[in-house]
C-alpha positions in Angstrom: -25.9 -5.1 -8.9 -22.9 -3.5 -10.5 -20.0 -5.8 -11.5 -17.2 -6.5 -9.1 -14.7 -4.5 -11.0 -14.5 -3.1 -14.6 -12.2 -0.4 -16.1 -13.2 1.3 -19.2 -11.0 3.8 -21.1 -13.1 6.5 -22.5 -10.5 8.6 -24.3 -6.7 9.1 -24.7 -4.7 12.1 -25.7 -1.1 11.3 -26.1 -0.3 9.1 -23.2 -2.9 10.7 -21.0 -6.0 8.6 -20.3 -9.5 9.2 -18.9 -11.9 6.4 -18.1 -14.1 4.9 -15.4 -13.8 2.1 -12.8 -17.1 0.5 -11.9 -17.5 -1.2 -8.6 -20.4 -2.3 -6.5 -20.1 0.7 -4.1 -19.9 3.2 -7.0 -18.0 4.5 -10.0 -14.5 6.1 -9.9 -13.7 8.6 -12.6 -10.1 8.6 -13.8 -7.7 10.3 -13.5 -8.7 10.1 -9.8 -7.3 11.6 -6.7 -8.0 9.7 -3.5 -8.0 11.8 -0.2 -6.1 9.9 2.5 -8.2 8.7 5.5 -5.4 7.2 7.4 -7.2 6.3 10.6 -10.7 6.0 9.2 -11.0 9.8 8.9 -9.8 12.4 6.3 -8.4 14.8 8.8 -10.5 17.9 9.5 -13.3 16.8 7.2 -16.6 15.1 7.6 -17.2 12.2 5.1 -20.1 14.0 3.5 -17.9 17.0 3.0 -15.2 14.9 1.4 -17.7 13.6 -1.1 -19.0 17.1 -1.8 -15.5 18.1 -3.0 -15.9 15.5 -5.8 -14.0 12.6 -4.4 -15.2 9.2 -5.6 -12.9 7.1 -3.5 -10.7 7.5 -0.4 -7.7 5.6 1.0 -7.5 3.8 4.4 -4.3 2.8 6.1 -3.9 -1.0 7.0 -1.0 -0.4 9.4 -2.7 2.2 11.4 -6.1 0.6 11.5 -4.7 -2.8 12.5 -3.1 -1.2 15.5 -6.0 1.0 16.4 -8.9 0.3 16.7 -8.0 -3.1 15.2 -9.3 -4.8 12.1 -11.2 -7.4 14.0 -13.0 -4.7 16.0 -13.8 -2.8 12.7 -15.3 -6.0 11.3 -17.5 -6.6 14.4 -18.8 -3.0 14.0 -19.8 -3.7 10.4 -16.8 -2.8 8.4 -14.8 0.3 7.6 -17.5 1.9 5.4 -20.2 1.7 8.1 -17.6 2.6 10.9 -16.7 5.9 9.3 -19.9 6.7 7.4 -18.4 6.5 3.9 -20.6 4.4 1.5 -18.4 4.7 -1.6 -15.3 2.8 -2.6 -12.3 2.6 -0.2 -8.7 1.6 -1.2 -6.5 0.2 1.6 -2.8 0.1 1.3 -1.1 -3.1 2.4 0.7 -1.7 5.5 4.1 -2.5 4.0 5.3 1.1 3.5 4.5 2.1 7.0 6.2 -1.0 8.5 9.3 -0.4 6.3 9.6 3.2 7.3 10.0 2.1 10.9 13.4 0.6 10.1 14.6 0.6 13.6 11.5 -1.2 14.9 11.2 -4.1 12.4 12.8 -7.4 11.3 12.3 -8.5 7.7 12.3 -12.1 6.7 11.0 -14.2 3.8 7.8 -14.8 5.8 7.0 -11.1 6.4 7.9 -8.3 8.7 8.0 -8.5 12.5 7.7 -5.1 14.0 6.8 -3.2 17.2 3.9 -0.8 17.3 4.9 2.9 17.4 1.9 3.3 19.8 2.8 1.0 22.7 5.8 -1.1 21.6 3.7 -4.3 21.2 5.0 -6.9 18.8 3.2 -7.8 15.6 3.9 -9.9 12.4 2.6 -8.7 9.1 2.8 -11.1 6.2 1.1 -11.1 2.8 -1.6 -13.4 4.1 -2.2 -11.3 7.2 -2.3 -8.1 5.2 -5.0 -9.7 2.9 -6.9 -10.8 6.1 -6.8 -7.4 7.6 -8.0 -5.7 4.4 -10.8 -8.3 4.1 -11.9 -7.6 7.7 -11.9 -3.9 6.9 -14.0 -4.8 3.8 -11.8 -2.8 1.5 -13.0 -2.4 -2.1 -9.5 -2.1 -3.6 -6.9 -4.2 -1.8 -3.2 -3.6 -2.3 -0.6 -6.5 -2.5 1.9 -6.6 0.3 5.4 -5.4 -0.7 8.6 -3.9 0.5 9.6 -0.4 -0.6 13.4 0.2 -0.3 14.9 3.6 -0.6 15.9 4.5 -4.1 19.5 5.3 -3.1 20.2 1.7 -1.9 22.7 -0.5 -3.8 21.3 -2.0 -7.0 21.7 -5.6 -5.7 19.7 -4.7 -2.6 16.9 -3.1 -4.7 16.9 -6.2 -7.0 16.6 -8.6 -4.0 13.8 -6.4 -2.5 11.9 -6.4 -5.8 12.2 -10.1 -6.1 10.9 -10.5 -2.5 8.0 -8.2 -3.3 7.1 -10.3 -6.4 7.1 -13.5 -4.2 4.9 -11.6 -1.8 2.7 -10.5 -4.6 1.9 -14.1 -5.5 1.2 -14.9 -1.9 -1.0 -11.8 -1.7 -2.9 -13.1 -4.8 -3.5 -16.5 -3.3 -4.5 -15.0 0.1 -6.9 -12.6 -1.5 -8.5 -15.4 -3.6 -8.9 -17.6 -0.5 -11.4 -15.1 0.9 -14.0 -15.9 -1.7 -16.9 -13.9 -0.4 -14.8 -10.7 -0.2 -12.9 -11.4 -3.4 -16.3 -11.6 -5.2 -16.9 -7.9 -4.5 -13.5 -6.3 -4.3 -10.4 -5.9 -6.4 -6.6 -6.6 -5.9 -3.8 -4.4 -7.2 -0.2 -5.4 -7.7 2.7 -3.0 -7.0 5.6 -2.6 -9.5 9.0 -2.1 -7.7 12.5 -1.5 -8.9 13.3 2.0 -7.7 14.9 4.0 -10.5 16.2 1.0 -12.5 14.4 0.4 -15.8 15.5 -3.2 -16.1 14.3 -4.1 -12.7 11.0 -2.3 -13.3 10.5 -4.4 -16.5 11.1 -7.6 -14.6 8.7 -6.6 -11.9 6.0 -5.6 -14.4 6.3 -8.9 -16.2 6.1 -10.9 -13.0 3.0 -9.0 -11.8 1.3 -9.4 -15.2 2.0 -13.2 -15.1 0.3 -13.3 -11.7 -2.6 -11.2 -12.9 -4.2 -8.3 -11.0 -7.2 -6.0 -11.4 -4.9 -2.9 -11.5 -1.3 -2.1 -11.1 0.5 0.5 -8.9 3.9 2.1 -9.6 5.5 1.9 -6.2 8.8 3.0 -4.8 8.5 6.6 -5.9 7.8 9.9 -4.0 10.3 8.7 -1.4 12.8 11.5 -1.7 14.1 11.0 -5.3 12.8 14.3 -6.6 10.3 15.2 -9.4 12.9 14.9 -12.2 13.9 11.4 -11.2 10.3 10.4 -10.6 9.2 11.7 -14.1 12.2 9.8 -15.5 10.8 6.5 -14.3 7.3 7.5 -15.3 8.6 8.0 -18.9 8.7 4.2 -19.2 7.2 2.4 -16.2 3.4 2.9 -16.8 3.7 1.5 -20.4 5.3 -1.7 -19.0 1.9 -2.4 -17.3 -1.3 -3.7 -19.0 -3.0 -1.0 -21.0 -6.5 -2.2 -20.1 -6.0 -1.9 -16.3 -5.8 1.2 -14.1 -2.3 2.5 -13.2 -1.9 3.9 -9.7 1.0 6.1 -8.6 1.2 5.8 -4.8 1.8 8.7 -2.5 1.8 11.5 -5.2 1.7 14.4 -4.8 1.9 18.1 -5.6 -0.5 19.5 -8.2 2.3 19.8 -10.8 3.3 16.2 -10.0 -0.3 15.1 -10.8 -0.4 16.9 -14.2 3.0 15.5 -15.2 2.1 11.9 -14.1 -1.2 12.0 -16.0 0.7 13.2 -19.0 2.8 10.0 -18.7 -0.2 7.6 -18.4 -1.1 7.4 -14.7 -4.8 7.0 -13.7 -4.9 7.1 -9.9 -3.2 9.0 -7.1 -3.3 9.5 -3.3 -1.4 11.9 -1.1 -1.6 13.5 2.4 -0.4 16.8 1.0 -3.7 18.6 0.5 -4.9 17.7 4.0 -1.6 18.1 5.8 -1.0 21.5 4.1 -4.5 22.6 5.0 -3.7 22.0 8.7 -0.5 24.0 8.3 -1.9 27.0 6.5 -0.7 26.2 3.0 -3.4 26.4 0.3 -3.2 25.3 -3.3 -4.6 27.6 -5.9 -4.7 27.9 -9.7 -2.0 30.5 -9.3 0.3 28.5 -7.1 0.7 27.6 -3.5 -0.3 30.2 -0.9 1.1 30.5 2.7 -1.8 31.9 4.7 0.4 32.6 7.6 2.2 35.3 5.6 1.5 38.8 7.0 0.6 40.1 3.5 -2.8 38.3 3.8 -3.8 40.1 7.0 -6.0 42.7 5.4 -6.8 41.0 2.0 -10.5 40.9 1.6 -10.4 38.9 -1.5 -11.1 35.2 -1.8 -8.4 32.6 -1.4 -8.8 31.6 -5.1 -10.9 33.6 -7.5 -11.4 30.6 -9.8 -12.6 28.3 -7.1 -16.2 27.8 -6.3 -15.8 25.9 -3.0 -17.5 27.1 0.2 -14.2 28.4 1.6 -13.5 30.6 -1.4 -17.1 31.8 -1.9 -17.6 32.7 1.8 -14.4 33.7 3.6 -11.7 36.2 2.9 -7.9 35.6 2.9 -7.8 38.0 5.9 -10.0 35.8 7.9 -8.2 32.6 6.9 -5.0 34.3 7.9 -6.5 35.2 11.3 -7.6 31.6 11.9 -4.2 30.2 11.0 -2.3 32.7 13.2 -4.7 32.1 16.1 -4.4 28.3 15.8 -8.2 27.9 15.4 -9.5 24.5 14.4 -11.8 26.2 11.8 -8.7 27.4 9.9 -7.6 23.8 9.3 -11.1 22.8 8.3 -11.6 25.5 5.8 -8.3 25.3 4.1 -8.4 21.5 4.0 -11.8 21.7 2.4 -10.5 24.1 -0.3 -7.4 22.0 -1.0 -9.4 18.9 -1.5 -11.9 20.8 -3.7 -9.0 22.2 -5.7 -7.4 18.8 -6.2 -10.8 17.4 -7.4 -11.3 20.4 -9.7 -7.8 19.8 -11.2 -8.7 16.1 -11.8 -12.0 17.1 -13.5 -10.1 19.7 -15.6 -7.7 16.9 -16.8 -10.5 14.5 -17.5 -12.4 17.1 -19.6 -9.2 18.1 -21.4 -8.3 14.5 -22.3 -11.9 13.9 -23.5 -11.7 16.9 -25.7 -8.2 16.1 -27.0 -6.7 19.3 -25.6 -4.6 18.0 -22.7 -1.3 19.4 -23.9 -2.8 23.0 -23.9 -4.4 22.3 -20.5 -1.1 21.2 -19.1 0.8 24.2 -20.5 -1.7 26.7 -19.3 -1.7 25.1 -15.9 2.1 25.2 -15.6 2.1 28.8 -16.7 -0.5 29.9 -14.1 0.7 27.6 -11.3 4.5 27.6 -11.7 4.9 30.7 -13.8 6.4 28.6 -16.6 5.0 26.5 -19.4 7.7 23.8 -18.9 
């Protein structure tokens, strides 16, 4: 049987890294992009189709799954993998971000967060211990520590207080995770660095997390409206504050050019709803930039969506047909564009892995930006 969790760096090129995470349910090649399966499904995709795009791991959402169908029910049905027919690793977020985003429906205390369900108004309490319990019931492979994610534009003293609370919750998450010995023996726990855009607070957070000790570390509190320039500004220093021998995960990111810039700065793992949400709304990501398939200029275009892509959508269907499906509101349109977007994201990750391994990442990044953005910068 494979080890519980190991991370091996295979190569570096500048600050960019490529490697492999080994877990009992399979290997995860890094840099890795995790499609988001919020409610035990990657929207508009069958699990086997998600795997066929090249995904090694997907993300599940603790908040949504605890409310519906309920973590205890998923456990009775054999766990999240069996429930949704995905036999490879699953990372579950802690539920903290979703709870915090419902600011008018929650009450924050040292103990945790009391909130009302957005579904039916029922009252719930989410604490570090309960978050660990839910993720254990789901049988998550990579468990995220419970944290608070304040907006980056809040006053510094509020961000500092929030970061310190998240660090206390990180220790409680560690203890709660370890108390579930059977699950802890086959899964991993990641801590989450906080501190918004403040370098000093980020350093304090990183040190506290390192002192607690985690299998991997996330850079949290970004991709929440601060913009790419500010995000990259934090990534210029934040990843290197974290242990070099553990995976670094940038939560909730992002656009293709975000991914390239973040890998350039030492990030190993990503998740984002963008490729699936955009697929449902007629936006496709291609090597030559984003394409709005609802635009009338595609109505009689018999060419493929992306000439460089080998996915089933691009090798089988024309832009004209995809335009028709989108304009008609047909479900197939969402399915085909989502499949392409996920395949494109995985091809981008494979391209970066190959480039790092061959010590040509800088050229890859410059060529990508020239084609995708029309600029090498």
